[in-house]
FIZALUM-394231 format. One line per field, with one value per residue: residue in one letter; x, y, z of N, C-alpha, C in turn. Coordinates in steps of 0.2 Angstrom, whole numbers. Example, Ala and Ser with C-alpha at 12.3 -4.5 7.8 and 13.67 -1.06 7.14 Angstrom:
<nufis>
residuo	c(A; S)
n_X	c(66; 64)
n_Y	c(-28; -11)
n_Z	c(39; 35)
ca_X	c(62; 68)
ca_Y	c(-22; -5)
ca_Z	c(39; 36)
c_X	c(66; 64)
c_Y	c(-16; 0)
c_Z	c(39; 39)
</nufis>
This chain:
<nufis>
residuo	c(M; S; A; T; L; S; D; I; A; K; D; L; N; I; S; I; V; T; V; S; K; A; L; R; N; K; G; R; I; S; A; R; T; R; S; R; V; L; K; R; A; K; E; L; D; Y; R; P; N; W; V; A; R; S; L; V; T; R; R; T; Y; T; I; G; L; L; L; P; D; F; T; H; P; F; F; A; D; I; A; K; T; I; A; E; T; V; R; P; R; G; Y; H; V; I; I; S; Y; F; E; E; D; P; D; L; E; R; V; E; A; D; S; L; L; A; R; R; V; D; G; L; I; L; A; S; S; Q; S; P; D; R; L; E; L; F; Q; E; L; R; A; R; K; I; P; L; V; L; I; D; R; P; I; E; G; V; R; A; S; F; V; G; V; D; N; E; A; V; G; R; L; A; T; T; H; L; I; E; Q; G; C; R; R; I; A; H; L; R; G; P; K; I; G; L; A; A; K; R; L; N; G; Y; L; A; S; L; K; K; N; K; L; A; A; P; A; N; Y; V; V; D; A; G; F; Q; D; H; R; G; Y; E; A; M; K; K; L; L; A; A; V; T; P; A; P; D; G; V; F; C; Y; N; D; P; V; A; I; G; A; M; K; A; L; R; E; A; G; L; R; V; P; E; D; V; A; V; V; G; A; G; N; V; H; Y; S; D; A; L; A; V; P; L; T; T; I; D; Q; K; T; C; E; I; G; A; R; A; A; E; L; L; L; E; Q; I; G; S; S; R; P; V; R; P; E; T; V; L; I; V; P; E; L; V; A; R; K; S; T; Q; R)
n_X	c(654; 646; 635; 633; 631; 634; 636; 621; 618; 627; 619; 608; 609; 610; 613; 622; 619; 605; 602; 605; 594; 582; 583; 581; 570; 569; 570; 566; 561; 555; 539; 540; 557; 560; 554; 562; 574; 572; 568; 582; 590; 585; 586; 600; 603; 606; 612; 612; 626; 629; 640; 649; 639; 638; 649; 649; 639; 638; 631; 624; 611; 604; 596; 596; 588; 583; 580; 569; 566; 561; 553; 538; 524; 520; 531; 535; 526; 528; 542; 538; 530; 539; 550; 541; 538; 551; 554; 551; 556; 571; 579; 585; 581; 592; 588; 591; 590; 591; 587; 581; 593; 602; 614; 621; 611; 618; 629; 626; 620; 633; 639; 629; 632; 646; 643; 637; 628; 612; 603; 596; 581; 576; 569; 573; 580; 587; 592; 588; 598; 609; 617; 625; 624; 617; 622; 635; 630; 623; 635; 639; 634; 622; 608; 592; 577; 567; 558; 542; 546; 551; 565; 569; 580; 585; 588; 580; 569; 551; 541; 528; 512; 501; 506; 501; 488; 486; 484; 475; 462; 460; 461; 447; 438; 436; 430; 418; 413; 409; 416; 428; 437; 454; 466; 485; 494; 510; 521; 541; 555; 554; 550; 539; 530; 528; 523; 512; 506; 503; 492; 483; 482; 477; 466; 459; 458; 451; 439; 437; 442; 450; 469; 476; 494; 499; 491; 499; 508; 523; 526; 535; 534; 532; 522; 523; 527; 516; 509; 515; 514; 502; 497; 506; 499; 486; 488; 491; 481; 466; 449; 450; 453; 443; 444; 458; 473; 483; 499; 501; 498; 502; 505; 493; 487; 494; 492; 476; 478; 483; 470; 462; 467; 466; 452; 443; 433; 434; 423; 416; 422; 433; 437; 448; 459; 471; 485; 490; 485; 489; 490; 484; 474; 460; 457; 459; 452; 443; 441; 451; 450; 457; 470; 472; 486; 492; 499; 505; 505; 514; 525; 527; 527; 537; 546; 545; 549; 565; 568; 568; 577; 586; 589; 590; 600; 603; 604; 588; 573; 571; 555; 540; 531; 513; 503; 486; 477; 466; 452; 449; 435; 431; 427; 429; 430; 416; 401)
n_Y	c(22; 35; 36; 38; 49; 44; 31; 27; 31; 23; 9; 9; 12; 24; 41; 51; 64; 61; 56; 66; 77; 68; 67; 81; 84; 91; 95; 86; 71; 55; 48; 34; 34; 42; 38; 26; 30; 38; 27; 20; 28; 28; 18; 16; 23; 40; 54; 71; 80; 94; 103; 100; 100; 116; 120; 117; 126; 136; 141; 140; 136; 140; 152; 168; 173; 188; 193; 205; 199; 184; 178; 183; 182; 184; 187; 175; 167; 172; 169; 154; 154; 158; 149; 137; 142; 138; 128; 118; 120; 116; 124; 131; 138; 150; 156; 171; 182; 197; 208; 220; 228; 238; 236; 223; 218; 220; 213; 202; 199; 200; 187; 179; 179; 177; 162; 161; 165; 163; 174; 187; 191; 202; 209; 226; 235; 249; 266; 278; 285; 276; 268; 260; 244; 241; 248; 238; 225; 229; 232; 218; 211; 204; 197; 205; 207; 218; 215; 221; 232; 246; 253; 270; 277; 266; 254; 241; 229; 228; 221; 224; 227; 242; 253; 267; 263; 254; 263; 272; 263; 257; 267; 273; 264; 264; 277; 274; 267; 274; 280; 295; 301; 296; 287; 282; 269; 269; 261; 254; 265; 267; 266; 262; 263; 276; 278; 271; 279; 294; 289; 286; 301; 306; 298; 305; 320; 319; 317; 326; 327; 327; 327; 327; 329; 323; 310; 302; 288; 282; 264; 253; 236; 226; 215; 218; 231; 237; 235; 244; 256; 257; 261; 272; 283; 282; 288; 300; 307; 314; 315; 297; 289; 282; 275; 265; 265; 252; 248; 234; 217; 211; 224; 230; 218; 219; 234; 229; 222; 234; 240; 232; 232; 245; 244; 246; 242; 233; 229; 240; 252; 256; 256; 245; 242; 230; 223; 217; 202; 193; 173; 169; 181; 178; 172; 176; 181; 193; 193; 198; 215; 218; 221; 215; 208; 202; 192; 177; 179; 191; 184; 174; 181; 189; 179; 175; 184; 186; 174; 174; 185; 178; 169; 175; 181; 193; 210; 213; 223; 233; 229; 236; 229; 232; 227; 227; 230; 223; 223; 216; 212; 211; 208; 215; 228; 230; 237)
n_Z	c(164; 154; 144; 127; 112; 100; 104; 106; 90; 85; 89; 86; 71; 65; 60; 71; 71; 68; 76; 87; 84; 86; 100; 104; 100; 86; 68; 55; 59; 58; 69; 72; 73; 81; 92; 93; 96; 107; 115; 116; 123; 133; 140; 140; 151; 148; 148; 144; 137; 143; 145; 133; 122; 124; 120; 106; 102; 106; 117; 133; 138; 148; 158; 167; 181; 187; 202; 215; 227; 231; 239; 237; 231; 219; 211; 213; 208; 193; 191; 191; 180; 169; 170; 165; 153; 144; 148; 139; 128; 129; 138; 153; 171; 180; 197; 206; 221; 226; 237; 237; 236; 226; 225; 229; 220; 206; 210; 211; 196; 190; 195; 189; 176; 174; 172; 163; 158; 144; 143; 150; 163; 171; 185; 190; 205; 203; 201; 188; 188; 190; 179; 175; 177; 165; 155; 154; 153; 139; 133; 132; 125; 131; 128; 137; 145; 153; 170; 176; 182; 175; 170; 167; 152; 149; 137; 132; 131; 139; 152; 159; 169; 168; 177; 179; 176; 187; 200; 195; 194; 207; 214; 210; 210; 225; 227; 222; 230; 238; 246; 255; 259; 256; 258; 254; 254; 251; 239; 239; 233; 219; 201; 198; 209; 211; 198; 201; 212; 204; 200; 207; 211; 202; 200; 210; 207; 196; 202; 210; 223; 236; 240; 253; 259; 271; 269; 262; 264; 266; 264; 259; 253; 260; 272; 285; 285; 279; 292; 300; 291; 291; 306; 308; 299; 304; 316; 313; 306; 308; 305; 305; 288; 276; 263; 259; 247; 244; 241; 237; 239; 248; 257; 259; 267; 280; 283; 286; 295; 307; 307; 313; 326; 328; 331; 323; 307; 292; 279; 282; 290; 285; 270; 259; 245; 237; 225; 215; 215; 225; 227; 239; 242; 241; 252; 266; 279; 281; 263; 251; 240; 224; 212; 199; 191; 180; 182; 177; 163; 162; 165; 153; 143; 145; 145; 132; 122; 127; 121; 110; 106; 111; 99; 89; 75; 74; 79; 90; 90; 105; 114; 121; 132; 138; 151; 154; 168; 178; 188; 203; 214; 230; 247; 255; 250; 249; 253)
ca_X	c(656; 640; 632; 635; 625; 638; 632; 613; 616; 627; 615; 601; 611; 607; 617; 624; 613; 598; 599; 602; 587; 578; 583; 580; 562; 570; 569; 558; 561; 548; 538; 545; 564; 562; 553; 566; 580; 571; 569; 588; 593; 583; 588; 609; 603; 608; 614; 616; 633; 630; 648; 649; 635; 639; 656; 645; 633; 639; 624; 624; 603; 602; 592; 597; 581; 586; 571; 570; 560; 557; 546; 535; 520; 519; 538; 536; 520; 533; 548; 534; 529; 545; 552; 536; 537; 557; 557; 551; 562; 578; 582; 583; 581; 595; 585; 594; 585; 594; 583; 578; 600; 606; 623; 618; 609; 624; 636; 622; 620; 640; 638; 624; 635; 651; 638; 638; 619; 613; 600; 593; 577; 577; 566; 577; 582; 592; 589; 588; 605; 616; 615; 631; 623; 613; 629; 638; 626; 623; 642; 641; 627; 617; 599; 589; 570; 567; 550; 538; 549; 551; 571; 571; 586; 588; 585; 579; 560; 550; 534; 524; 507; 501; 504; 495; 481; 482; 483; 468; 457; 460; 455; 440; 434; 435; 425; 412; 410; 407; 424; 431; 444; 457; 474; 486; 501; 516; 527; 547; 556; 558; 546; 533; 525; 528; 515; 503; 503; 501; 486; 481; 482; 474; 457; 455; 458; 445; 432; 436; 442; 457; 472; 482; 501; 497; 487; 502; 513; 528; 524; 537; 532; 529; 516; 525; 527; 511; 507; 519; 512; 493; 497; 508; 492; 481; 490; 494; 475; 458; 446; 453; 454; 436; 448; 463; 475; 489; 503; 503; 493; 505; 505; 485; 484; 497; 487; 469; 480; 482; 466; 457; 469; 463; 445; 442; 431; 434; 425; 413; 424; 437; 437; 454; 461; 477; 487; 493; 479; 493; 487; 478; 469; 453; 457; 458; 445; 440; 443; 453; 449; 463; 472; 474; 493; 491; 506; 506; 506; 518; 531; 525; 529; 545; 551; 544; 554; 570; 572; 566; 583; 594; 587; 589; 607; 604; 599; 581; 573; 567; 546; 536; 520; 511; 497; 481; 474; 459; 448; 444; 431; 430; 421; 435; 429; 410; 400)
ca_Y	c(28; 39; 34; 46; 49; 39; 24; 27; 29; 14; 2; 9; 9; 30; 46; 55; 71; 60; 56; 73; 80; 66; 68; 90; 86; 97; 93; 81; 66; 51; 47; 28; 35; 46; 34; 21; 34; 41; 22; 17; 33; 29; 10; 19; 30; 44; 61; 76; 81; 101; 107; 99; 105; 123; 121; 117; 131; 142; 143; 137; 135; 143; 158; 170; 178; 190; 198; 208; 197; 176; 175; 187; 179; 189; 186; 167; 165; 176; 162; 147; 153; 158; 141; 133; 144; 140; 122; 113; 121; 114; 129; 131; 145; 150; 160; 174; 188; 202; 210; 228; 232; 238; 235; 218; 217; 220; 205; 192; 198; 198; 181; 174; 181; 171; 156; 160; 164; 166; 181; 189; 193; 206; 216; 230; 240; 254; 269; 281; 290; 272; 263; 255; 238; 240; 247; 233; 222; 231; 229; 212; 210; 200; 198; 205; 208; 219; 214; 224; 239; 250; 260; 277; 276; 260; 251; 235; 226; 227; 217; 224; 230; 248; 255; 272; 262; 251; 267; 274; 256; 257; 274; 274; 259; 265; 281; 272; 262; 279; 283; 302; 300; 291; 288; 277; 268; 268; 257; 257; 273; 263; 272; 258; 266; 283; 277; 270; 286; 296; 286; 288; 306; 308; 299; 308; 325; 319; 319; 334; 325; 334; 322; 329; 327; 315; 304; 298; 287; 276; 259; 249; 232; 220; 215; 221; 238; 240; 238; 251; 263; 261; 263; 279; 285; 283; 293; 307; 310; 315; 307; 292; 288; 279; 269; 264; 259; 250; 247; 229; 212; 211; 230; 228; 212; 221; 237; 227; 219; 238; 242; 226; 231; 251; 244; 251; 236; 233; 238; 245; 260; 260; 250; 243; 238; 230; 225; 209; 197; 184; 166; 171; 187; 178; 166; 180; 182; 198; 191; 205; 218; 218; 223; 208; 212; 196; 186; 173; 183; 193; 179; 172; 186; 189; 172; 172; 190; 184; 168; 178; 189; 174; 164; 180; 183; 202; 214; 214; 228; 232; 230; 237; 226; 234; 222; 231; 225; 221; 226; 208; 217; 205; 207; 222; 235; 229; 241)
ca_Z	c(159; 152; 136; 122; 105; 95; 106; 103; 83; 83; 92; 81; 65; 61; 60; 76; 69; 67; 84; 93; 83; 89; 108; 106; 96; 81; 62; 51; 59; 60; 75; 74; 73; 86; 96; 95; 101; 117; 120; 119; 124; 143; 141; 140; 155; 144; 149; 139; 140; 142; 143; 124; 119; 124; 115; 100; 101; 111; 123; 140; 138; 154; 159; 174; 182; 194; 205; 221; 233; 228; 243; 235; 227; 213; 209; 211; 202; 187; 190; 189; 173; 166; 170; 162; 148; 143; 151; 131; 122; 131; 143; 162; 173; 185; 201; 212; 222; 228; 243; 233; 236; 221; 225; 228; 213; 202; 212; 210; 189; 188; 196; 184; 170; 177; 173; 156; 153; 138; 143; 158; 163; 177; 189; 193; 209; 199; 199; 182; 188; 190; 172; 173; 175; 158; 150; 155; 152; 132; 129; 132; 120; 132; 128; 141; 145; 161; 170; 182; 184; 169; 170; 160; 149; 147; 128; 133; 132; 145; 151; 163; 170; 165; 184; 181; 177; 191; 204; 193; 192; 213; 217; 205; 214; 231; 226; 218; 236; 240; 250; 251; 262; 253; 258; 249; 258; 243; 239; 237; 227; 212; 195; 197; 214; 209; 194; 204; 216; 200; 195; 213; 213; 196; 201; 217; 204; 193; 205; 213; 230; 241; 242; 260; 259; 275; 266; 258; 269; 263; 265; 256; 249; 263; 276; 294; 283; 278; 298; 303; 288; 293; 310; 307; 295; 310; 322; 308; 304; 312; 305; 298; 281; 273; 260; 257; 242; 245; 235; 234; 242; 258; 262; 262; 273; 286; 284; 288; 305; 310; 306; 316; 331; 331; 330; 315; 303; 285; 273; 286; 293; 281; 265; 258; 241; 236; 219; 214; 216; 225; 228; 245; 245; 243; 258; 272; 286; 275; 256; 249; 235; 223; 206; 195; 186; 176; 182; 172; 156; 161; 162; 148; 138; 145; 143; 125; 121; 130; 118; 101; 106; 110; 94; 82; 72; 74; 87; 91; 92; 111; 113; 128; 132; 145; 151; 156; 175; 180; 197; 206; 218; 233; 253; 260; 249; 250; 260)
c_X	c(648; 641; 634; 631; 627; 636; 627; 613; 622; 624; 610; 604; 609; 614; 616; 618; 604; 595; 597; 597; 581; 577; 580; 573; 563; 572; 564; 563; 555; 547; 541; 551; 566; 558; 557; 574; 579; 570; 576; 591; 589; 586; 597; 609; 609; 608; 616; 622; 633; 637; 649; 646; 636; 645; 655; 642; 634; 634; 624; 616; 602; 599; 593; 591; 582; 579; 574; 569; 558; 553; 541; 531; 519; 526; 538; 533; 526; 537; 543; 533; 535; 548; 547; 537; 546; 559; 558; 555; 572; 583; 579; 586; 586; 591; 592; 588; 593; 593; 581; 587; 602; 612; 625; 616; 615; 629; 631; 622; 628; 641; 634; 629; 640; 648; 636; 631; 619; 607; 596; 585; 576; 572; 569; 578; 583; 590; 591; 597; 611; 613; 619; 630; 620; 618; 634; 635; 626; 631; 645; 637; 623; 611; 597; 582; 568; 557; 547; 540; 553; 559; 571; 577; 590; 584; 585; 570; 558; 544; 532; 518; 507; 501; 501; 487; 479; 479; 474; 460; 455; 456; 447; 437; 431; 430; 420; 410; 407; 412; 426; 436; 450; 465; 477; 495; 504; 522; 537; 549; 559; 551; 539; 528; 526; 522; 509; 499; 502; 494; 482; 477; 478; 466; 455; 455; 451; 438; 435; 437; 450; 462; 478; 487; 502; 494; 490; 508; 516; 527; 530; 534; 530; 524; 518; 524; 522; 507; 509; 514; 505; 494; 500; 502; 488; 482; 494; 486; 470; 453; 450; 453; 446; 439; 453; 466; 482; 491; 504; 496; 495; 505; 496; 484; 488; 492; 479; 472; 481; 474; 462; 460; 467; 455; 442; 439; 432; 430; 422; 415; 428; 438; 447; 455; 469; 480; 492; 490; 484; 486; 481; 473; 463; 451; 458; 452; 441; 446; 446; 452; 456; 464; 477; 482; 494; 496; 509; 506; 512; 527; 533; 530; 535; 548; 551; 551; 561; 573; 573; 575; 588; 592; 590; 599; 607; 601; 590; 578; 570; 561; 547; 529; 519; 504; 492; 477; 468; 458; 445; 442; 429; 428; 425; 433; 419; 404; 391)
c_Y	c(30; 35; 41; 45; 45; 33; 23; 26; 24; 9; 2; 12; 17; 34; 49; 60; 70; 58; 63; 76; 76; 67; 79; 89; 90; 91; 87; 75; 61; 50; 40; 30; 40; 44; 28; 24; 37; 34; 20; 20; 32; 22; 15; 22; 37; 49; 66; 78; 90; 106; 105; 103; 114; 124; 121; 121; 135; 146; 139; 133; 136; 151; 161; 176; 180; 195; 199; 203; 189; 175; 176; 184; 181; 188; 178; 164; 165; 170; 155; 149; 153; 150; 136; 136; 141; 132; 116; 116; 121; 119; 125; 137; 147; 156; 164; 179; 191; 209; 218; 231; 232; 238; 227; 212; 216; 216; 202; 195; 198; 190; 176; 175; 178; 166; 157; 161; 165; 171; 181; 191; 195; 211; 220; 234; 247; 259; 273; 283; 282; 266; 259; 247; 235; 242; 242; 227; 222; 230; 223; 209; 205; 202; 202; 209; 212; 218; 220; 232; 241; 255; 266; 277; 271; 256; 243; 233; 226; 225; 220; 227; 239; 251; 261; 271; 258; 257; 270; 270; 255; 262; 276; 269; 261; 272; 279; 269; 269; 283; 292; 304; 295; 290; 282; 276; 264; 262; 260; 264; 270; 267; 269; 261; 271; 284; 276; 275; 290; 293; 287; 296; 307; 306; 305; 316; 323; 319; 323; 330; 326; 327; 325; 325; 320; 310; 298; 294; 279; 269; 251; 241; 226; 219; 220; 228; 239; 243; 243; 257; 263; 265; 271; 284; 286; 286; 300; 311; 309; 319; 304; 293; 284; 273; 271; 261; 258; 249; 239; 224; 212; 218; 230; 222; 216; 228; 234; 224; 225; 241; 238; 228; 239; 251; 244; 240; 238; 228; 242; 253; 260; 253; 249; 239; 238; 229; 217; 203; 191; 178; 167; 174; 185; 172; 170; 180; 188; 199; 200; 210; 220; 222; 217; 211; 208; 193; 181; 176; 188; 190; 175; 175; 188; 185; 171; 179; 188; 178; 168; 181; 182; 168; 169; 182; 188; 204; 214; 220; 229; 234; 231; 233; 227; 231; 227; 227; 228; 221; 218; 210; 209; 211; 217; 227; 235; 234; 242)
c_Z	c(157; 144; 132; 116; 100; 97; 104; 96; 81; 83; 86; 72; 60; 65; 67; 76; 69; 77; 90; 91; 85; 98; 109; 102; 88; 74; 60; 53; 62; 66; 78; 74; 79; 93; 100; 96; 108; 119; 122; 123; 134; 143; 145; 149; 152; 147; 144; 141; 138; 139; 135; 123; 119; 119; 108; 97; 103; 115; 129; 140; 144; 153; 164; 174; 190; 197; 214; 229; 229; 234; 241; 231; 221; 209; 208; 208; 195; 187; 188; 181; 167; 164; 166; 154; 142; 143; 141; 127; 122; 137; 151; 165; 181; 190; 206; 213; 224; 235; 242; 236; 230; 218; 224; 222; 207; 203; 209; 197; 186; 189; 191; 175; 169; 176; 166; 153; 147; 138; 150; 157; 173; 180; 196; 198; 207; 198; 194; 182; 189; 185; 173; 172; 168; 154; 149; 150; 142; 126; 125; 128; 122; 131; 135; 142; 154; 162; 175; 182; 177; 172; 166; 159; 147; 139; 130; 134; 138; 146; 157; 165; 168; 172; 186; 182; 183; 196; 204; 196; 202; 218; 215; 209; 221; 231; 223; 225; 238; 246; 247; 253; 261; 254; 253; 252; 250; 244; 239; 232; 223; 209; 195; 202; 213; 204; 197; 210; 210; 198; 202; 215; 205; 195; 204; 212; 201; 195; 211; 221; 233; 239; 245; 258; 263; 275; 261; 264; 265; 269; 262; 251; 251; 270; 281; 290; 281; 285; 299; 298; 291; 300; 313; 303; 300; 315; 319; 309; 308; 305; 301; 293; 281; 268; 258; 251; 243; 238; 233; 240; 249; 260; 265; 268; 278; 287; 288; 295; 307; 311; 309; 323; 334; 331; 326; 310; 298; 281; 277; 286; 286; 273; 259; 251; 241; 229; 221; 211; 217; 227; 234; 249; 245; 249; 265; 276; 281; 268; 253; 242; 232; 214; 202; 190; 180; 174; 177; 165; 154; 160; 158; 141; 139; 143; 134; 122; 122; 124; 110; 102; 104; 103; 87; 80; 72; 80; 86; 94; 98; 109; 120; 127; 137; 143; 155; 162; 175; 188; 199; 211; 224; 244; 256; 257; 247; 256; 257)
</nufis>
């Protein structure tokens, strides 16, 4: 039979409330008392009864994290930071992903809600004309923080990078390296990809450079799509671009493979910039210039905002946190 709070309290001749506070590291408990409680709990192999605790507190101390792709290093790093941020406060994270499928996203969100998570952190693929999921969350008063992808018309806190700034920063860097025929491998049909495209176009316009329609090619968000998009671009334009801004690092890595197969050198013939600063970007044969989106900062701020909502007795006004991106220059643009 499992040990209980009552067993520990009886053994140490203290109250159950004191034991509970000591185990949760809450309240004004002396270091000596906390040490005695933790020592006795370990001796008795005490395990918290989360079901009983949730009945009392009306919380499950779990957070739902819903991502489009868990294998992408950007989202994996965010998930890691969120878990590290909430764990010291007694929370755990349940992670699910939906493969950029809006319908699957709704199914997975319903599954997390059925597990009575205390709140959701979500990088959504829903379009602005399909807001039923968010209307349901609002009606059920589920604390929510959007990350990476703002959704127009949704009243919720958001944490992400300034995506127009990402596009401007990457394109301006290519121009400063002497590039004049700059293409863009754009991301999936979501708001942040459009903002990065707008930043790219704004930088070209500011520098009085042309932006031919066939210099912008859909590339999704994965390396194999970047490879295919780069091959399509090279077949469609003459002469080849001398610079390419890619939606993210995996797309850039695929693009560099296609350039290499076409006999073009990076950066001598074509300079390449990605976005995301994933952990292997500097370990490539040609280290990749990229835009750092401050992944850890996004995860930590999102977790803090959600915990603030969960812990508040009244509605919390939504907050928008835009992270300032930073250029990380490496060999793929050094000309």
